[in-house]
C-alpha positions in Angstrom: -19.2 -67.2 13.9 -21.2 -70.6 15.1 -23.5 -69.7 11.6 -19.7 -69.5 8.8 -18.4 -72.9 10.9 -21.6 -74.8 10.2 -22.1 -74.1 6.9 -18.4 -75.0 6.9 -18.5 -78.4 8.6 -21.7 -79.2 6.1 -20.4 -77.5 2.8 -20.5 -81.2 1.5 -23.8 -81.5 2.8 -25.5 -78.3 1.5 -26.4 -77.3 -2.3 -25.2 -73.8 -3.8 -21.7 -73.9 -0.6 -19.5 -73.4 -3.6 -18.0 -70.6 -1.0 -17.2 -73.3 1.4 -16.3 -75.7 -0.7 -13.4 -73.5 -1.5 -12.3 -72.9 2.1 -12.5 -76.3 3.0 -10.7 -77.9 0.9 -7.4 -75.2 0.9 -7.8 -75.9 4.6 -7.5 -79.4 4.6 -4.9 -79.3 1.8 -3.2 -77.3 4.0 -3.5 -79.3 7.3 -2.2 -82.0 6.0 0.7 -80.9 4.8 0.9 -79.5 8.2 0.6 -82.5 9.6 3.3 -84.4 7.3 5.9 -82.0 7.7 5.8 -83.2 11.2 5.8 -85.8 11.2 8.8 -86.7 8.5 10.4 -83.7 10.3 10.6 -86.4 13.8 11.2 -88.9 11.2 14.4 -87.8 9.7 12.4 -88.0 6.1 11.3 -84.6 5.1 12.6 -85.3 1.6 9.4 -87.7 1.7 7.9 -84.2 2.7 9.3 -82.5 0.1 8.3 -84.3 -3.0 4.8 -85.1 -1.7 4.6 -81.0 -1.7 6.2 -81.1 -5.8 3.7 -83.6 -6.5 0.8 -80.4 -5.9 3.0 -77.4 -7.2 3.5 -75.8 -10.4 6.3 -75.9 -12.0 6.9 -73.1 -14.1 9.4 -75.6 -16.8 7.6 -77.3 -19.6 9.9 -80.1 -19.7 8.9 -81.1 -16.1 5.0 -79.8 -16.4 3.9 -82.3 -19.4 5.0 -85.0 -16.5 2.1 -83.2 -13.6 -0.3 -81.1 -15.8 -2.4 -81.7 -12.8 -0.4 -79.4 -10.7 -2.1 -76.9 -13.4 -5.3 -77.2 -10.7 -3.8 -78.3 -7.8 -1.0 -75.6 -7.2 -3.9 -73.0 -6.4 -5.3 -75.6 -3.1 -2.6 -75.5 -1.8 -0.6 -73.4 0.9 2.6 -74.5 3.2 2.4 -71.3 4.8 -0.4 -70.1 7.8 -0.4 -66.4 6.5 -0.7 -67.3 3.3 -3.6 -69.3 3.3 -5.1 -66.7 6.2 -5.3 -63.9 3.5 -6.4 -66.1 1.0 -9.7 -67.2 2.7 -10.6 -63.8 4.8 -9.8 -62.9 1.1 -11.7 -65.1 -0.7 -14.6 -65.3 1.9 -15.5 -61.2 2.1 -15.5 -61.2 -1.7 -17.0 -64.8 -2.0 -20.1 -63.8 0.1 -20.7 -60.9 -2.4 -20.8 -62.9 -5.8 -22.6 -65.9 -3.9 -25.0 -63.9 -2.6 -26.0 -62.0 -6.3 -24.9 -64.4 -8.8 -24.5 -67.7 -6.9 -22.7 -70.2 -5.7 -21.6 -71.6 -9.6 -20.7 -68.7 -10.9 -18.2 -67.8 -7.5 -16.6 -71.4 -8.7 -16.4 -71.0 -12.0 -14.8 -67.3 -11.6 -11.6 -68.8 -8.6 -11.0 -71.8 -10.9 -10.5 -69.5 -14.0 -8.4 -67.6 -11.9 -6.5 -69.8 -11.1 -5.8 -72.0 -14.0 -5.5 -68.8 -15.9 -2.5 -67.4 -13.3 -1.0 -70.5 -14.0 -1.5 -70.4 -17.6 0.4 -67.0 -17.8 2.9 -68.0 -14.9 4.8 -70.6 -17.3 4.1 -68.5 -20.8 6.1 -65.8 -19.5 8.4 -67.9 -17.5 9.2 -69.4 -20.8 8.9 -66.5 -23.2 10.6 -63.8 -21.7 13.9 -63.9 -20.9 14.3 -61.5 -17.8 13.5 -65.8 -15.5 14.6 -67.8 -18.5 17.4 -68.3 -15.1 15.2 -69.0 -12.8 12.4 -70.9 -15.2 13.8 -75.0 -14.2 14.0 -74.3 -10.4 10.5 -71.8 -9.6 7.4 -73.7 -8.4 4.1 -72.3 -7.5 1.4 -72.7 -5.2 -1.1 -71.0 -3.7 -4.8 -69.7 -4.4 -3.8 -65.7 -5.1 -4.9 -66.3 -8.5 -8.2 -67.6 -8.0 -8.9 -64.7 -5.1 -7.3 -62.3 -7.5 -10.4 -63.3 -10.3 -13.0 -63.5 -7.5 -11.7 -59.9 -5.6 -11.7 -58.0 -8.8 -14.8 -59.8 -10.5 -16.7 -58.7 -7.0 -14.9 -54.6 -8.2 -16.8 -54.6 -12.0 -20.2 -56.2 -10.5 -20.4 -53.9 -8.1 -17.9 -51.5 -7.8 -19.2 -48.8 -6.2 -20.3 -51.3 -2.9 -18.8 -50.0 -0.5 -16.4 -51.8 2.7 -15.3 -50.2 6.2 -11.8 -50.8 6.2 -9.8 -50.3 10.0 -8.2 -46.5 10.3 -9.6 -45.5 5.7 -13.6 -45.5 6.9 -15.7 -46.9 3.8 -14.1 -47.6 1.2 -15.1 -48.6 -2.9 -14.5 -51.5 -3.5 -13.5 -50.3 -6.7 -10.5 -48.8 -5.4 -9.4 -52.3 -3.1 -8.9 -54.1 -5.9 -7.0 -51.8 -7.8 -4.8 -51.6 -5.4 -3.3 -54.6 -5.2 -3.4 -54.6 -8.7 -0.8 -52.1 -8.9 0.6 -53.5 -6.2 1.5 -56.9 -7.9 2.5 -54.7 -11.2 4.5 -53.5 -9.3 6.5 -56.6 -7.6 6.6 -58.8 -11.2 10.4 -58.7 -11.2 10.6 -59.0 -6.8 11.1 -62.8 -5.3 7.6 -63.5 -5.3 7.3 -63.0 -9.4 5.8 -65.6 -10.5 3.0 -65.1 -8.0 2.4 -61.7 -9.0 2.0 -62.5 -12.7 0.0 -65.2 -11.9 -2.4 -62.3 -9.5 -2.4 -60.4 -12.8 -3.9 -62.8 -14.7 -6.4 -64.4 -12.4 -7.5 -59.7 -11.9 -7.8 -60.4 -15.8 -10.4 -63.2 -15.9 -11.9 -61.3 -12.9 -12.7 -58.7 -15.3 -13.9 -60.4 -18.5 -15.7 -62.7 -16.8 -18.3 -60.4 -15.7 -18.2 -57.9 -18.9 -18.9 -61.6 -20.2 -21.3 -62.3 -18.2 -23.4 -58.7 -18.2 -23.0 -59.5 -21.6 -24.6 -62.8 -21.7 -22.2 -65.0 -21.7 -20.7 -67.5 -19.0 -17.1 -68.3 -19.8 -17.6 -71.1 -17.1 -20.1 -72.9 -18.3 -17.2 -76.2 -19.0 -16.6 -75.8 -15.5 -19.7 -76.3 -14.2 -20.1 -78.9 -16.8 -17.5 -80.5 -15.7 -18.6 -80.5 -11.8 -21.7 -81.2 -13.2 -19.9 -84.6 -14.7 -17.9 -85.1 -11.7 -20.8 -85.0 -9.3 -23.1 -87.6 -11.7 -20.2 -90.0 -11.2 -20.7 -90.0 -7.3 -24.5 -89.6 -7.3 -27.3 -92.3 -7.0 -28.9 -93.2 -10.2 -32.7 -92.5 -9.6 -34.9 -95.5 -10.5 -36.6 -95.0 -14.0 -39.9 -93.5 -14.2 -42.0 -94.1 -17.4 -44.4 -91.6 -17.4 -47.5 -90.1 -20.9 -47.9 -86.6 -21.4 -50.7 -85.5 -23.4 -49.8 -83.6 -26.4 -51.8 -81.0 -25.7 -49.5 -79.9 -22.9 -47.4 -78.8 -25.4 -48.7 -74.8 -25.6 -47.8 -75.0 -21.5 -43.8 -75.5 -21.7 -43.9 -72.7 -24.8 -45.9 -70.3 -22.1 -42.9 -71.6 -19.8 -40.6 -70.8 -21.5 -41.3 -67.7 -22.6 -41.9 -66.5 -18.4 -38.0 -67.7 -18.4 -37.1 -65.7 -21.2 -38.1 -62.5 -20.2 -37.6 -63.4 -16.0 -33.4 -63.4 -17.7 -34.1 -60.7 -19.7 -35.5 -58.5 -16.7 -31.8 -59.8 -15.1 -29.8 -58.8 -17.5 -31.1 -55.3 -17.4 -30.7 -55.1 -13.7 -26.7 -56.0 -14.4 -26.8 -53.4 -16.7 -27.9 -51.1 -14.6 -25.0 -52.0 -12.0 -22.2 -52.1 -14.4 -23.0 -48.7 -15.1 -24.2 -47.2 -12.0 -23.3 -49.5 -9.3 -25.2 -51.8 -7.0 -26.3 -48.5 -5.0 -28.5 -47.1 -7.3 -30.9 -50.4 -7.8 -34.2 -50.5 -6.8 -35.4 -52.4 -2.8 -38.2 -54.4 -5.5 -34.6 -54.7 -8.2 -32.1 -56.2 -5.6 -35.0 -58.9 -4.8 -35.0 -59.9 -8.2 -31.8 -59.9 -8.3 -31.1 -62.3 -4.9 -33.6 -64.6 -6.0 -32.8 -65.1 -9.0 -29.3 -65.8 -7.1 -30.9 -68.9 -5.6 -31.3 -70.2 -8.8 
């Protein structure tokens, strides 16, 4: 427990710590809104709080969204209800830890962000296309990390479907069944009071499945996300002094040899991922698990 809070406290001071960064951003936004809500209620100015939240929530109506396009990103870091953020963050931590351990921080961030974006776009699309939602478009707003969390949960279940978790009263359960249960539950609720959120869940789940399947075939759908965050970090990073050095052209053979070694290692990792897809994580040998773990840290 101390390790968890220590990692959370130093989320932005440690590399490859995407899970804790996502958790911390969600918690900070929740606490900031909670504090603002109390202050403005005491000041008898609740409309100011509503205005603030309105700049973070994703509207379904296109004529509103075009004036607040940033909400496609901010909505999946925003919560108002304690139980909403609690369960989202617990699921994110449990299943995100698996992704972090075997695929690394970068892949986890890609999954979460792609799931959130897909959930938001799917929500806007269906609310504007389906007659069922026609009377609710103008007044519908969405917030919460659920779409991104669903992407992580289904992504973990797709990557290692036979991995088991001990559940109270049920005992050990394979995570593929846990993911399937929540996907079916969301589908059953798409006409309920939280229809927009359930649609976002399904889109996030679809992205989680697609992302891992494409990754196992050698394609990382999250590369644009990685490039974007790399660019943002470069804006705040201290630029090193330029150093000029001379390298003898004889080293070219060594470079080719290094590239060959890299390709060989990548082929080994791809083969391990294929084996997990076919037979589950438990089918790996101790050496294969170690190779996958070492690769996740690079």
